[in-house]
N, C-alpha and C positions, 0 to 999 in steps of 0.2 A: 238726311245724308248719314251714312255710317261713319263712326269715329274711327280714324285711323290709328293703329297701334304702332309705338315707337319701335324702330328696328332694334334687335338685340345685338349688343356688342360682344364679340367673341372674348372668351375669358383670356386673360393674359397668362403666360407661362407661370408666372410667380403665385397666381391665384388658383391654378389647377392643383388638384390634390396629388401629392407625390406618392409613387408606389411604395407600399410598405416593405420593410427590409425582411428578408426571410428569417424566421425564428430559428434559434439554435436548438439543436436536439437536447433532451433531458440529460442532465448529468448522470453517470453511473456512480452510485454510492456504495461502498463496501464498509460495513461496520462490523468490527470485532477485535481481535488482538493479533499481535505479531510477537513471536519469540525469536530472538537473535543471539547466538552464541558461537564461540569457536571451541575446538577441542585440541588436545595435545598432539594429535596426529596431523594437524594442519587443516583438517576439514572444518568448514564454517557453515553454519545451518541457519536458515531463516525459515520460520514455520508461520503460515497464515492461517488463522482460525476465524472464519467469517460466519457470523450469526445472521446477518442480513446482506443481501447482494442481488444483483440482477440475475445472478446464476443460482440463487437459492442458498441454502446453508452448506458450507463445505470447508475442507481444509486442504492445503497443499503445501508442498515443501520445496525449498530450493537449496541446493548444495553447491558449494565450490570446494574442491580439494586442494591439497597442497600444490598440485601441478597446475592449478588454474582452470580445471575442467568444470564447467558450469552445467548442472543438471537440474531439470524440473521433474518433480513427481506430482502428477495431477490426478484426480479421482474420476475424470471423464473426458472425453474428447472435446466437449464444449469448453470446459475449464482450461484444458491444454491449449485450444486455439486462442482463447481470449488472453490467457496470461502470457503465452509465447509471443503474441502480437504486441504486448506491452513492454516486456522485458527481453533480454537477450540470453540465450542459452546455447550450449554446444550439444545437448542432447535433451530430449523430452520423452518421458515415460508416462503411460497411462496405467495406474495401478490402484489397487484399493488403498484408500487414505481414510484413517479414523482417528478419533480423538475421545478421550473419556477423562473424568475427574478421578483422581486417585488421592489417597491420604497424603496431603502436603502439597499437591500439585496437579500435573496434567500429564497423561500418557498419550503418545502419538505413535501410530503405526502407519507406514507408507511402503508398500511392498516388502522388500527385506530390511528396511529401515525401522528401528525400534528406538524410540526416545521417551525418557521420562524426565520431566521438568520439576525441580523443587523450586516452589516460588517463595521468594523472600519478602522482605519489607519494601514499603514505598521509598523510592530513592529521593536524594536531594532534588533531583529534576522533577521527579513526580510531585513533590510538595510545592515546587515552583509553578508547575503547570495548573495545579488545582486552583490557583488564584485567578486564572482566566476562565470566565464562564463558557461552558461547552458550546452555546450557540455562536460565540465568536471564535472559539478556538478551532473549530472545524469549518469556518467560512473561508473559502478560496481567496477573497481579497485580503483578509488578515494573513493568510499563510504565505502570500506573495510578499507582504511587507516584511514578516519576520524571518524570511528564508536566510537573509545574510547573517542575522543574529544567531540562528540556529546553527549555522556552519561554525561560527566562532565557539558557541558554547559546547557543541559535541561534535567531535571530529568524525567526518563522514556523513553525518546527518544532514539532510535536506527537507524542506517542507514544500517546495514547489519545483516542478521541472517537466521535461518532456515525458510523453507516454507512447510515443511513435505514432505515425500516421497523422501527424499534425495535431494531435491531442495533447492536453495538459493534465498533469496529476498533482494533487495537493494532499499531503498527509497532515491530518489534524490529530495529533497525539493529546489525550486527555488525562492519562495517568500512565506512570512508569514504576514498575516494581523490579527489584533485583532478582536474578536468578541465583538462588543459594547453592544449587548443585544440579548436575545433569549426568545421567546415564545415557549412552548412545551407542548402538552397534548396528552394523550393516553386514548382512550375510553371516551373522553370528560373530563378526569380529568386532572387538571393542575399538571405538574411536578415540579413546583416551579421555583424560580428566578434562573438566571445564576449564576453558581458557578465553582470554579476550578474543573478540571477533577482529582479528588484525591479520593480514592486511584487510582493508575494507572489501566487501564482495562487489562484483562488477556486474550485477544483473541489470541495473537501471541507472537513473540519474543520481541516486544516492545510496548509501549503504545504512544498515542497522548500526546503532551505536557500538563502539568497541566494548564497553562495559555490557557483560551478559545481562539482558533485560527481558521482561515481558511488558508490552505497552498496549494499552487500550487505544484504539485509533478509529478514525473515519477516513478512508481513502476516497477521494473524489476525482473522477476522470471526466474531463470536459472536452467535448469535440469542438472543432472550429465552427464558428458561425457560418 
């Protein structure tokens, strides 16, 4: 007589495998330098010089004039679209943007804007930041924790905030150098002597430091899960 098999008991909901959570899209990481400074004319300038990014190697320039007009100078439609979706501008122009090393600093040309940066010594903040290992200093979790401290130490500075479209951005600064001098003209008109970057620029969730600076930075943009 054939041996009967025991009936199979349906799996309980607790024992059934739960559906996997959708994975978050990879972070966008931009590694390079940012220069920020003001001028005697009231124009404030932020220059991004990116060596590695999802958009390749490029530079872009953000300006806010004394009247509060915010302008983006981008080297390609792709860069213009990405940056303008992340920050706020009153005007966006796609123009040739280049940078090159010169004696004592960096020269940047963006359309009719010409800037020469004279790079100085590592600042007190730069000395402090060197105490934090780069692997930690650029980590979003760390930058979220230290954001309240950054606001107190450096007026206008933030290390974590919104990047539009539900995204978050994290600024991991690893080194800060003072700008010892700047020559800046637009359309052949001198923008004036180097000055603090005040009032803070209004492109995104934070501003560059008021003290004219060149910072080494990794910017991470994270999409929502």
